[in-house]
C-alpha positions as CSV (number, residue, x, y, z in Angstrom):
1,M,-0.3,0.0,-0.1
2,G,1.4,3.2,-1.1
3,I,1.1,6.6,1.5
4,I,-2.1,7.3,0.0
5,D,-4.7,4.9,-0.7
6,Q,-8.8,5.8,-1.6
7,S,-11.8,3.2,-2.2
8,G,-15.3,3.5,-2.2
9,S,-18.3,1.7,-2.1
10,G,-22.2,2.8,-2.2
11,G,-21.7,6.5,-2.0
12,N,-19.1,6.3,1.1
13,H,-16.0,7.1,0.2
14,N,-13.0,6.0,2.7
15,T,-9.5,7.5,2.2
16,M,-6.0,5.9,4.0
17,V,-3.0,8.0,4.9
18,G,-0.4,6.3,6.1
19,Q,-1.7,4.9,9.7
20,F,-4.4,7.4,9.5
21,H,-8.5,6.6,7.9
22,F,-10.7,9.1,6.8
23,D,-13.9,8.8,6.0
24,T,-14.0,12.0,3.1
25,E,-17.7,12.2,3.3
26,Q,-17.5,13.1,7.5
27,I,-14.3,15.3,6.8
28,N,-16.4,17.8,4.1
29,E,-19.8,17.9,6.1
30,I,-16.9,19.4,9.4
31,F,-14.3,20.4,7.2
32,P,-15.5,21.5,3.8
33,F,-12.4,23.6,2.6
34,Y,-10.1,21.2,3.7
35,F,-7.1,19.8,2.3
36,I,-3.6,17.2,2.5
37,I,-0.3,18.1,0.3
38,D,2.6,15.9,1.0
39,R,6.2,16.6,1.4
40,E,6.7,18.4,-3.0
41,Y,3.5,21.1,-1.4
42,K,1.6,18.7,-4.2
43,I,-2.4,18.9,-3.4
44,C,-3.3,15.1,-2.6
45,F,-6.9,16.0,-1.5
46,C,-9.3,18.6,-1.0
47,G,-12.6,19.3,0.8
48,Q,-15.5,20.2,-1.6
49,G,-16.1,23.8,-0.9
50,L,-12.3,24.5,-2.0
51,N,-13.2,22.5,-5.1
52,K,-15.8,24.6,-5.4
53,L,-14.1,27.7,-4.7
54,E,-11.6,27.4,-7.5
55,K,-14.4,27.3,-10.4
56,G,-13.9,23.9,-11.3
57,R,-10.2,23.6,-11.7
58,D,-8.6,20.9,-10.9
59,V,-6.8,21.5,-7.5
60,V,-6.0,18.2,-6.6
61,G,-2.6,17.6,-8.1
62,A,-1.8,21.3,-8.2
63,D,0.8,23.0,-6.1
64,F,0.1,24.8,-3.0
65,R,2.2,27.6,-3.4
66,E,0.1,28.3,-6.9
67,L,-3.0,28.4,-4.8
68,F,-2.1,30.0,-1.8
69,V,0.1,32.3,0.0
70,I,1.5,32.3,3.7
71,N,0.2,35.2,4.8
72,R,0.8,34.9,8.8
73,P,2.9,33.7,10.2
74,R,5.5,35.1,8.0
75,R,8.4,33.2,10.0
76,F,6.6,30.4,7.6
77,Q,7.0,31.9,4.4
78,G,9.7,30.2,1.8
79,K,10.5,27.4,4.6
80,S,9.7,23.5,3.5
81,A,6.5,21.9,4.3
82,E,8.4,19.8,6.9
83,T,8.7,23.1,8.6
84,L,4.6,23.5,7.7
85,F,3.5,20.3,9.3
86,K,5.5,20.4,12.5
87,A,3.6,24.2,13.2
88,R,1.5,22.3,15.9
89,G,-0.9,24.5,17.3
90,E,-0.2,27.8,15.6
91,E,-2.9,29.8,13.2
92,F,-2.1,30.5,9.8
93,C,-3.5,33.4,7.5
94,L,-3.3,32.1,3.9
95,I,-4.3,34.4,0.9
96,N,-5.4,32.1,-1.7
97,N,-5.1,32.9,-5.4
98,T,-9.1,34.2,-5.5
99,G,-8.6,36.5,-3.0
100,V,-9.9,35.1,0.1
101,T,-8.5,34.9,3.2
102,F,-8.2,30.9,5.0
103,R,-7.7,31.0,8.8
104,G,-7.2,27.5,10.2
105,Q,-4.2,25.2,11.4
106,F,-1.6,22.7,9.8
107,Q,-1.6,18.9,11.3
108,S,1.5,16.2,10.5
109,L,0.2,13.1,9.5
110,N,2.0,9.7,8.9
111,S,5.2,10.9,10.6
112,G,5.6,13.6,8.9
113,E,4.9,12.5,5.2
114,L,2.1,14.4,4.7
115,G,0.4,17.6,6.4
116,V,-3.2,18.8,6.7
117,F,-4.9,21.8,7.0
118,F,-8.1,22.3,8.9
119,G,-9.5,25.2,8.4
120,G,-11.9,27.8,6.2
121,P,-12.9,30.9,4.5
122,W,-12.5,34.2,6.9
123,I,-15.6,35.7,5.7
124,Q,-16.8,39.1,6.8
125,S,-20.5,40.1,4.9
126,A,-22.4,38.8,2.8
127,E,-21.6,40.6,0.0
128,E,-18.1,38.5,0.5
129,L,-19.8,35.6,0.4
130,E,-22.3,36.3,-3.2
131,K,-18.9,37.6,-4.4
132,H,-16.3,34.7,-4.5
133,G,-19.5,32.5,-5.7
134,L,-20.3,30.6,-2.3
135,T,-23.2,30.2,0.0
136,L,-24.3,29.5,3.6
137,N,-25.0,25.9,2.3
138,D,-21.1,25.7,1.7
139,F,-19.9,25.6,5.3
140,S,-20.0,23.0,8.0
141,P,-23.6,23.3,10.0
142,S,-20.9,23.1,12.9
143,D,-19.2,27.0,11.5
144,P,-20.1,29.2,13.6
145,L,-19.1,31.9,11.2
146,S,-22.0,30.6,8.8
147,M,-24.4,30.9,12.0
148,F,-23.0,34.9,12.5
149,L,-23.4,35.5,9.1
150,M,-26.6,34.4,9.1
151,I,-27.6,36.9,12.2
152,L,-25.3,39.7,10.5
153,K,-27.4,39.2,7.7
154,Y,-30.4,40.1,9.0
155,H,-29.3,42.5,11.8
156,E,-27.9,44.5,8.4
157,I,-31.4,44.7,7.2
158,A,-33.2,45.7,10.3
159,N,-31.4,48.4,11.1
160,T,-30.9,49.6,7.1
161,E,-34.9,49.6,7.4
162,L,-35.2,51.5,11.1
163,K,-33.3,53.9,9.6
164,E,-35.0,54.5,6.1
165,I,-38.4,54.6,8.6
166,Q,-36.5,57.1,10.1
167,Q,-36.1,59.3,7.7
168,L,-39.0,59.2,6.4
169,M,-40.4,59.9,9.4
170,N,-38.2,63.3,9.5
171,D,-39.6,64.6,6.1
172,H,-43.6,63.5,7.2
173,Q,-42.9,66.0,10.2
174,I,-41.2,68.8,7.9
175,K,-44.2,69.0,5.2
176,A,-46.3,68.5,8.3
177,K,-45.0,71.8,9.8
178,E,-45.4,73.4,6.3
179,L,-48.6,72.5,5.2
180,A,-50.1,73.4,8.2
181,N,-52.7,75.8,7.1
182,L,-53.8,72.8,4.8
183,N,-56.3,70.5,7.1
184,Q,-56.5,67.9,4.5
185,L,-52.6,67.2,3.7
186,L,-51.8,67.6,7.4
187,S,-54.1,64.5,8.1
188,E,-52.9,62.2,5.7
189,Q,-49.7,63.3,6.9
190,K,-50.5,62.0,10.3
191,A,-51.4,58.6,9.1
192,Q,-48.6,57.9,7.1
193,T,-46.4,59.0,9.9
194,D,-48.6,56.5,12.1
195,K,-48.3,54.0,10.1
196,A,-44.5,54.9,9.6
197,R,-44.6,54.5,13.6
198,Q,-45.8,51.2,13.9
199,R,-44.0,49.7,11.8
200,A,-40.8,50.3,14.1
201,E,-42.1,49.5,16.4
202,D,-43.1,46.1,15.1
203,L,-39.9,45.8,13.3
204,A,-37.9,46.3,17.1
205,T,-40.5,43.8,18.6
206,E,-39.2,41.7,15.7
207,K,-36.0,41.8,15.7
208,S,-36.0,41.7,19.6
209,R,-37.8,38.8,19.7
210,F,-35.4,37.5,16.6
211,L,-32.2,37.8,19.4
212,S,-34.0,35.9,21.9
213,L,-34.5,33.3,19.5
214,M,-31.0,33.1,18.3
215,S,-29.7,33.9,22.3
216,H,-31.9,30.5,22.9
217,E,-31.1,28.8,19.9
218,I,-27.1,29.4,19.9
219,R,-27.2,29.0,23.7
220,T,-28.3,25.8,24.1
221,P,-26.2,23.6,22.0
222,L,-23.5,26.0,23.6
223,N,-24.6,24.9,27.1
224,G,-24.2,20.8,26.3
225,I,-20.5,21.9,25.0
226,I,-19.4,24.0,27.9
227,G,-21.5,21.2,30.1
228,G,-19.4,18.5,28.4
229,C,-16.0,20.0,28.5
230,E,-16.2,20.8,32.3
231,L,-17.7,16.9,32.8
232,L,-14.3,15.9,30.5
233,K,-11.8,18.2,32.5
234,N,-12.2,16.5,35.7
235,Q,-11.6,12.9,34.2
236,E,-7.9,11.7,33.3
237,L,-7.3,12.4,29.7
238,R,-5.2,9.5,27.3
239,P,-1.7,12.0,26.3
240,D,-3.1,12.3,22.7
241,Q,-6.6,13.6,24.3
242,V,-5.4,16.5,26.0
243,V,-4.2,18.9,23.4
244,P,-7.8,18.5,20.9
245,F,-9.6,18.4,24.5
246,Q,-7.8,22.2,25.7
247,M,-8.8,23.5,21.5
248,M,-12.2,22.5,21.9
249,E,-12.3,23.8,25.0
250,E,-11.0,27.1,24.2
251,S,-12.8,27.8,21.1
252,V,-16.3,26.9,22.7
253,H,-15.5,29.8,25.6
254,G,-14.4,31.9,22.5
255,L,-17.4,31.5,21.0
256,N,-19.9,31.6,24.3
257,N,-17.9,35.2,25.2
258,L,-18.8,36.2,21.5
259,V,-21.9,35.4,21.4
260,N,-22.8,37.3,25.2
261,R,-21.0,40.8,23.6
262,I,-22.5,40.3,20.6
263,L,-26.2,40.2,22.3
264,E,-24.8,42.7,25.3
265,F,-24.5,45.1,22.2
266,S,-27.1,45.0,20.8
267,Q,-29.5,45.5,24.0
268,L,-27.0,48.5,24.7
269,E,-27.8,49.9,20.7
270,D,-31.8,49.7,21.0
271,K,-31.6,51.1,24.5
272,A,-33.0,47.8,25.7
273,V,-31.3,47.5,29.1
274,S,-33.0,48.3,31.7
275,L,-32.4,48.4,35.7
276,Q,-34.1,46.4,38.6
277,N,-32.1,47.8,41.8
278,E,-32.6,45.9,44.8
279,E,-30.7,45.3,48.2
280,V,-27.8,42.9,47.4
281,A,-25.0,41.4,49.8
282,L,-21.9,43.3,48.5
283,H,-19.4,40.5,49.8
284,T,-21.4,37.7,48.9
285,I,-22.0,38.8,45.1
286,L,-18.0,39.6,44.6
287,Q,-17.4,36.1,46.2
288,S,-19.6,34.4,44.1
289,T,-18.2,36.0,40.5
290,L,-14.5,36.0,42.5
291,N,-15.2,32.3,42.2
292,L,-15.9,31.9,38.4
293,F,-12.9,32.5,37.1
294,I,-10.9,30.1,39.5
295,R,-10.6,27.1,37.5
296,N,-9.2,30.0,34.6
297,A,-6.7,31.9,36.7
298,A,-5.6,28.5,38.5
299,D,-5.4,27.2,34.4
300,K,-2.7,30.3,34.0
301,K,-1.1,29.6,37.1
302,L,-2.2,33.2,38.4
303,A,-3.0,33.8,42.0
304,L,-6.5,35.2,42.1
305,S,-7.5,37.0,45.5
306,M,-10.0,38.8,46.9
307,E,-9.4,42.0,49.7
308,F,-12.6,43.7,51.2
309,L,-11.2,46.8,53.4
310,P,-13.2,48.1,56.3
311,G,-15.6,50.1,56.6
312,C,-17.7,48.6,53.1
313,P,-20.9,48.6,53.2
314,E,-22.8,44.9,54.2
315,Y,-25.8,45.9,51.7
316,I,-25.6,47.9,48.4
317,H,-28.8,48.9,46.4
318,I,-27.9,48.0,42.8
319,D,-28.8,45.8,39.9
320,P,-27.7,42.9,40.7
321,H,-27.3,41.3,37.2
322,R,-25.6,44.4,36.0
323,F,-23.1,44.7,38.7
324,T,-22.0,41.2,37.8
325,Q,-21.8,41.7,34.3
326,V,-19.2,44.3,34.8
327,L,-17.5,42.8,37.0
328,M,-17.3,39.4,35.1
329,N,-16.2,41.9,31.9
330,V,-13.3,43.3,33.4
331,L,-12.3,40.1,35.9
332,E,-12.1,38.1,31.8
333,N,-10.1,41.2,30.2
334,A,-7.5,41.1,33.8
335,I,-7.0,37.1,33.4
336,K,-6.9,36.8,29.1
337,F,-3.8,39.6,29.3
338,T,-2.3,38.7,32.2
339,Q,0.3,35.9,31.7
340,R,1.9,35.5,34.8
341,G,1.7,37.2,38.5
342,S,-1.7,38.1,40.2
343,I,-4.7,39.5,40.1
344,T,-6.5,41.1,42.6
345,L,-9.8,41.8,43.1
346,R,-10.1,44.8,45.9
347,T,-13.4,46.9,47.6
348,E,-12.7,49.9,49.9
349,M,-14.4,53.1,50.5
350,I,-13.1,56.4,49.1
351,M,-13.8,59.3,52.3
352,S,-13.6,63.1,51.6
353,N,-10.2,64.9,51.4
354,E,-11.6,68.2,53.3
355,A,-12.8,66.0,56.4
356,R,-11.6,62.2,56.8
357,D,-14.0,62.2,59.2
358,S,-17.2,63.4,57.1
359,G,-17.8,59.8,56.4
360,P,-17.2,58.3,52.8
361,V,-18.2,60.3,49.4
362,A,-17.7,56.4,46.8
363,M,-17.5,52.9,46.7
364,R,-14.5,51.9,44.6
365,I,-14.0,48.5,43.2
366,S,-10.7,48.0,41.7
367,V,-9.5,45.1,39.3
368,I,-5.8,44.8,40.0
369,D,-2.8,42.3,37.4
370,S,-0.1,42.1,36.8
371,G,-0.3,42.0,33.2
372,S,1.4,43.5,30.1
373,G,-0.3,47.1,30.6
374,I,-2.0,49.4,28.5
375,S,-0.4,52.4,26.4
376,H,-1.1,55.8,27.1
377,E,-2.5,56.0,23.5
378,D,-4.8,52.5,23.7
379,R,-6.1,54.1,26.9
380,K,-7.5,56.6,24.6
381,R,-9.7,54.9,22.2
382,I,-10.2,51.7,24.3
383,F,-13.2,51.9,25.7
384,S,-15.1,52.6,22.0
385,F,-16.9,49.7,20.7
386,F,-14.6,47.2,18.7
387,E,-11.4,48.7,19.7
388,I,-9.1,46.6,21.2
389,G,-6.0,48.6,21.9
390,D,-2.1,46.6,20.5
391,S,-3.3,45.2,17.7
392,S,-0.6,42.7,18.7
393,N,-2.9,41.7,21.7
394,N,-6.4,40.8,19.0
395,R,-3.8,38.3,17.4
396,D,-2.3,36.8,20.7
397,H,-5.1,36.7,23.1
398,G,-8.3,37.2,20.3
399,G,-11.7,39.3,21.2
400,I,-14.1,42.0,19.2
401,G,-13.2,45.4,21.4
402,M,-16.5,45.3,23.3
403,G,-15.8,44.3,27.0
404,L,-14.8,47.6,27.9
405,A,-17.1,49.4,25.8
406,I,-19.7,47.3,27.4
407,V,-18.5,48.4,31.2
408,K,-18.7,52.0,30.3
409,H,-22.2,51.9,29.0
410,L,-23.1,49.6,32.1
411,M,-21.6,51.7,34.6
412,S,-22.9,55.1,33.2
413,L,-26.5,52.9,33.4
414,M,-25.6,52.8,36.9
415,E,-24.6,56.3,37.7
416,G,-21.5,55.3,38.2
417,S,-17.8,55.7,36.4
418,V,-14.7,53.4,35.3
419,Q,-11.0,54.4,34.5
420,I,-8.1,52.8,33.8
421,E,-4.4,53.2,35.6
422,S,-1.7,51.4,33.6
423,R,2.5,50.8,33.2
424,L,3.7,49.0,30.0
425,G,5.3,45.9,31.5
426,V,4.3,46.6,34.9
427,G,0.6,45.9,34.9
428,T,-3.2,47.7,34.6
429,Q,-5.6,49.0,38.0
430,V,-9.5,49.4,36.2
431,I,-11.5,51.3,38.9
432,L,-15.2,51.1,39.1
433,S,-16.9,53.6,41.2
434,W,-20.0,54.8,42.6
435,P,-21.3,57.8,44.4
436,F,-22.0,56.9,48.2
437,G,-25.5,58.3,48.1
438,S,-26.3,55.8,45.3
439,I,-25.8,52.9,47.6
440,M,-27.4,52.8,51.0
441,S,-25.4,50.6,53.8
442,K,-24.2,49.6,56.8
443,P,-20.6,48.9,57.9
444,M,-19.4,45.5,57.9
445,P,-16.9,45.2,61.8
446,T,-14.2,44.1,60.1
447,A,-12.7,43.4,56.7
448,H,-13.0,40.3,54.8
449,I,-9.6,39.4,52.9
450,S,-10.2,36.1,50.6
451,P,-6.2,34.1,50.2
452,S,-5.2,33.0,46.7
453,T,-6.8,30.4,45.7
454,K,-4.9,27.4,46.5
455,N,-4.6,24.2,44.0
456,G,-7.3,26.0,41.8
457,H,-10.1,26.4,44.2
458,N,-11.6,28.8,46.8
459,T,-10.7,28.4,50.1
460,G,-15.1,29.4,50.5
461,Q,-17.1,30.3,53.8
462,P,-17.6,28.1,56.7
463,V,-20.4,25.2,56.8
464,P,-22.8,26.3,60.1
465,E,-22.5,24.2,62.9
466,N,-26.1,23.7,62.4
467,A,-26.6,22.5,58.9
468,K,-28.5,19.2,58.3
469,P,-26.7,16.1,57.4
470,N,-29.5,14.4,55.4
471,R,-28.9,14.7,51.5
472,N,-30.9,17.3,49.8
473,R,-33.3,16.1,46.7
474,I,-33.5,18.7,43.4
475,L,-35.9,18.7,41.0
476,I,-34.6,19.8,37.6
477,V,-36.8,20.8,35.3
478,D,-36.2,21.5,31.5
479,D,-37.5,19.9,28.1
480,N,-33.6,19.7,26.8
481,R,-32.7,15.8,27.6
482,I,-28.6,17.0,27.1
483,N,-29.2,20.0,29.6
484,Q,-31.1,17.2,31.8
485,L,-28.4,14.9,31.4
486,L,-25.5,18.0,32.4
487,A,-27.3,19.3,35.1
488,S,-28.2,15.8,37.0
489,K,-24.1,14.8,36.3
490,F,-23.4,18.4,38.1
491,L,-25.8,17.4,40.9
492,A,-24.7,14.1,41.1
493,K,-20.8,15.1,41.5
494,L,-21.7,17.4,44.0
495,G,-23.2,14.5,46.0
496,I,-27.5,15.9,45.7
497,D,-30.2,14.0,44.7
498,Y,-32.2,14.8,42.2
499,D,-35.5,14.7,39.9
500,V,-36.3,15.5,36.6
501,A,-39.0,16.6,34.9
502,E,-39.8,17.5,31.2
503,N,-42.5,20.0,31.3
504,G,-43.6,22.7,33.7
505,Q,-46.6,20.6,34.6
506,I,-44.8,17.4,35.4
507,A,-43.0,19.7,37.4
508,I,-45.8,20.6,39.5
509,D,-47.4,17.0,39.6
510,K,-43.5,15.4,40.9
511,Y,-43.2,18.5,43.6
512,K,-46.7,18.0,45.1
513,S,-46.0,14.0,45.1
514,G,-42.7,14.5,46.5
515,H,-40.2,16.4,48.6
516,F,-37.6,18.9,47.0
517,D,-35.7,21.2,48.7
518,M,-34.8,23.2,45.6
519,I,-36.0,23.5,42.1
520,F,-34.0,24.5,38.7
521,M,-36.5,25.5,36.3
522,D,-36.5,26.3,32.4
523,L,-38.0,28.9,31.2
524,Q,-39.5,27.7,27.8
525,M,-41.4,24.3,27.6
526,P,-44.0,22.6,26.2
527,V,-47.4,22.1,27.6
528,L,-46.4,24.7,30.8
529,D,-44.1,27.2,30.9
530,G,-41.4,28.0,33.3
531,Y,-43.2,31.0,34.2
532,G,-46.4,29.2,34.5
533,A,-44.7,26.9,36.8
534,S,-43.9,28.5,39.4
535,L,-46.6,30.5,39.4
536,E,-48.6,27.7,40.5
537,I,-45.6,26.4,43.2
538,R,-46.2,29.7,44.6
539,Q,-50.3,29.3,45.7
540,F,-49.2,25.9,47.9
541,D,-45.3,26.9,48.7
542,K,-44.0,30.4,49.3
543,N,-40.6,29.1,50.2
544,V,-39.1,26.2,48.2
545,P,-36.3,28.3,46.5
546,I,-36.8,28.1,42.5
547,I,-33.4,29.3,39.9
548,A,-34.6,30.1,36.5
549,I,-32.6,28.6,34.6
550,S,-32.6,29.9,30.7
551,A,-31.5,30.4,27.2
552,N,-32.4,34.0,26.8
553,A,-30.4,36.5,28.5
554,R,-32.7,39.3,27.3
555,S,-32.6,41.7,29.9
556,E,-36.9,41.9,30.5
557,V,-36.1,38.6,31.6
558,A,-35.2,39.3,35.0
559,S,-38.4,41.3,35.6
560,Q,-40.6,38.8,33.8
561,I,-39.1,36.1,36.6
562,K,-39.5,38.5,39.5
563,K,-43.2,38.8,38.8
564,A,-43.3,34.7,38.7
565,G,-41.6,34.3,42.0
566,M,-38.4,32.7,41.3
567,N,-35.8,34.0,43.4
568,E,-32.7,33.8,40.4
569,F,-31.8,33.7,37.1
570,L,-28.6,32.1,36.1
571,P,-27.7,32.4,32.1
572,K,-26.7,29.1,29.8
573,P,-24.2,28.4,30.0
574,V,-24.6,27.0,33.2
575,T,-20.9,25.2,34.9
576,M,-21.0,23.2,37.8
577,T,-19.1,26.1,39.9
578,Q,-22.4,28.0,39.6
579,L,-24.5,25.1,40.6
580,D,-22.5,24.9,43.6
581,E,-22.7,28.6,44.7
582,L,-26.5,28.3,44.2
583,V,-26.7,25.0,46.4
584,G,-24.4,26.7,49.1
585,K,-26.3,29.7,48.8
586,Y,-30.1,28.5,49.3
587,L,-29.1,25.2,51.2
588,K,-26.7,24.8,54.1
589,S,-26.7,21.1,54.1
590,T,-24.9,20.2,51.2
591,S,-22.6,17.1,51.7
592,T,-19.8,18.5,49.4
593,S,-19.1,20.7,47.1
594,I,-17.1,21.2,43.8
595,A,-14.0,23.2,46.4
596,N,-13.8,19.4,47.6
């Protein structure tokens, strides 16, 4: 047998590359733009998408260097094919002879005899897609690029129509003033204006529904992938599985962050963000938010700590969801751009410069890292949307420049401010400040300082001595089989008994016939949704904690779950750390925790 043999029967094509056996139909379905080259740069196999892009040219047998130019990393330009094969983990940017940019990675096959490129075109608009003779059907259904091109397409259409309608309304207003003496014409113009306004409101409603649907449809599979990664992470992987698993985990978390940023940006753009202020235990919400990043910090061997200085309020009056959203954006940036050292979350009260005994004038929360720092020029524009600072940061760390812009908008909405102090090569301090008058508080008697995490686990809070020894029981209400499986696996690892209900009506029946200490309630379900089920349960039980869990992260969900009598809202994807935090918050009799 030579290096490459190919055989097929019944429409199924199998390819043998050395010791590697490929199902080419399956590869085409996942990577339609892949290609395999040998040491002489000859293309041995390629995907259907690449053939289509070349418009009928026989790609197989062609020289790779005739079809592609290596744009990045530049150090591989003019190198041998074997050098490309060994560049494991490197992201390549290739320019096709048709002008299309490809992004992906080379993997070595058959002890370096061959190399396979897994990747595809980087298309940024529907117009560019059409220009090169491609359609969304040419991409893998699992490729997030195809999904986001669809989102951007409808988003662009909706924005264009809204601008046209706004212009039409402005024209109508001018004409109405000019022809004010003509009652009949004024009446006609008013009717047209009302119709245009209604159309604009309808389009805005449809856009909101579309984003809500896309949020649910994207986050639901993400919940399954991220949850599955978390379960696999707690198992011992074979050496050959570690790198692919890390690639998958980093990619899905990156996609999840991108989805979050796009939805947050859309809400801010539509002015759809409203505040739901309530009394919040400050130390508790800070610790809970910090705990979400324990594993990320541990993976990079970063010391993660919290300082809660004397005089800080025990409670503040604020929107807990938006407050947490701001903290998560800042902490996420700190971890992303810090390669070694530490990250500290510090909370303190700022006293008046005129009289130290006159009381605090502001509350300040700082996130301090020992990262690479930010230049003065970059600090001027880093709070603008789609600005990333030094362009090398985008290459090294990814991102689309939304995080700090969203922080600035949310802080303004919460009557606060944000500023950055940074020195290149030393680190960065992001400072969040609120006027003291906007947060009613009573001071805690002593400082709370959480030490750096040890072995990737938070030291946590002591369990009360009167905690009951019995095992808790939680009812999982979700119509998605994968979500049910993940929640049950997480709870089993936490040592908690559980039962599952496929919809709201079954949940009510099971709750009436059994005993449950807590309920995890999905919102969108057949027969009876989570809102209706919660309202009915509250008719006969006012105390059981009901936690809303949904892939719909629109701002109006927070007010709707409160009206339904639910205690908290947890957006998908959900991690085991988050479930452990909630169980520890509401149930003091848990038999174990993720920290153990």
